[in-house]
C-alpha positions in Angstrom: 73.8 100.4 72.9 70.1 101.1 73.3 67.4 98.5 74.0 66.6 98.3 70.2 70.2 97.5 69.3 70.9 101.0 67.9 73.9 103.2 68.8 73.3 105.6 71.6 72.0 109.0 70.7 75.4 110.6 71.4 77.3 108.1 69.2 77.7 110.3 66.0 78.7 113.4 67.8 81.2 111.5 69.9 82.6 109.8 66.7 82.9 113.2 64.9 84.8 114.6 67.9 87.1 111.5 67.9 87.9 112.0 64.2 88.7 115.7 64.9 90.9 114.8 67.8 92.7 112.1 65.8 93.4 114.8 63.1 94.9 117.2 65.6 91.9 119.5 65.5 91.5 119.6 69.3 89.3 122.7 69.5 86.8 121.1 67.0 86.8 117.9 69.0 86.1 119.9 72.1 83.2 121.6 70.4 81.6 118.4 69.1 81.9 116.7 72.5 80.6 119.7 74.3 77.5 119.6 72.2 76.9 116.0 73.1 77.7 116.7 76.8 75.0 119.4 76.9 72.5 117.4 74.9 72.5 114.1 76.9 72.1 114.7 80.7 72.5 111.1 81.7 74.3 110.6 85.0 77.6 109.4 83.6 77.8 112.0 80.8 80.6 113.6 82.8 82.9 111.1 81.2 82.5 113.2 78.1 83.5 116.3 80.2 86.8 114.5 80.8 87.3 114.1 77.0 86.4 117.8 76.5 89.0 118.8 79.0 91.7 116.5 77.4 90.9 118.1 74.0 91.1 121.6 75.5 94.4 120.7 77.2 95.8 119.6 73.8 94.5 122.7 72.2 96.4 124.8 74.8 99.6 122.8 74.3 99.3 123.5 70.5 99.0 127.2 71.2 101.8 127.2 73.9 99.5 127.7 76.9 101.1 125.2 79.1 99.7 126.6 82.4 96.1 126.3 81.1 96.9 122.8 79.7 98.3 121.8 83.1 95.2 122.8 85.0 92.9 121.0 82.5 95.1 117.8 82.8 94.6 118.0 86.6 90.8 118.2 86.2 89.9 116.0 83.2 91.2 112.6 84.3 89.0 112.6 87.3 85.9 112.8 85.1 87.2 109.9 83.0 87.8 107.4 85.9 84.9 108.4 88.0 82.1 108.1 85.4 81.6 104.5 84.2 84.9 104.2 82.4 84.2 100.7 81.1 80.9 101.8 79.6 82.5 104.1 77.0 84.2 103.1 73.7 87.6 104.2 74.7 90.6 102.7 76.5 90.3 104.9 79.6 93.5 103.5 81.2 95.4 104.6 78.1 93.8 108.1 78.2 94.7 108.4 81.8 98.3 107.4 81.2 98.6 109.9 78.4 97.1 112.7 80.5 99.5 111.8 83.3 102.5 111.9 81.0 101.5 115.2 79.5 101.0 116.6 83.0 104.4 115.4 84.2 106.1 117.0 81.2 104.4 120.3 82.0 105.4 120.0 85.7 109.0 119.7 84.5 108.7 122.8 82.5 108.6 121.0 79.1 106.1 121.1 76.3 104.5 117.7 76.1 104.2 115.9 72.8 100.6 115.9 71.6 99.0 112.4 71.7 98.1 110.2 68.8 95.4 108.2 70.5 93.5 106.6 67.7 90.2 107.3 69.3 88.3 106.5 66.1 89.9 103.1 66.0 88.9 102.5 69.6 85.3 103.4 68.7 85.3 101.1 65.7 86.6 98.2 67.8 84.0 98.9 70.5 81.2 99.1 67.9 82.2 95.7 66.4 81.6 94.1 69.8 78.6 96.2 71.0 76.6 97.4 68.0 74.7 95.5 65.2 76.4 95.5 61.8 75.2 98.3 59.5 
């Protein structure tokens, strides 16, 4: 939240990406989050890079590119846990567990199940505690 009680500048783009991710449109989520990542050069914006890489990994799984997905699942989680994970409106521990499970499936030569994370619900719950009512 900003000093005037308004949502951060990246809120709407992050939410649109979350809606796309929840709908299984991982590439579109990736694109929305990448726009926010490029637009807001705050120090901890690399958390969003972790989200981008998770969405890209899911996109590759959808298309059968397990090798590419595996590489992204090795990179993305680090960005999530190293960049103020408690400052963001997501359950980072859950995201990390899902990424680890997907990575383990790929390492065993299996196609992982795509996650149903409920990112939009996570944002709504966070907003109820951190943002003024609209």
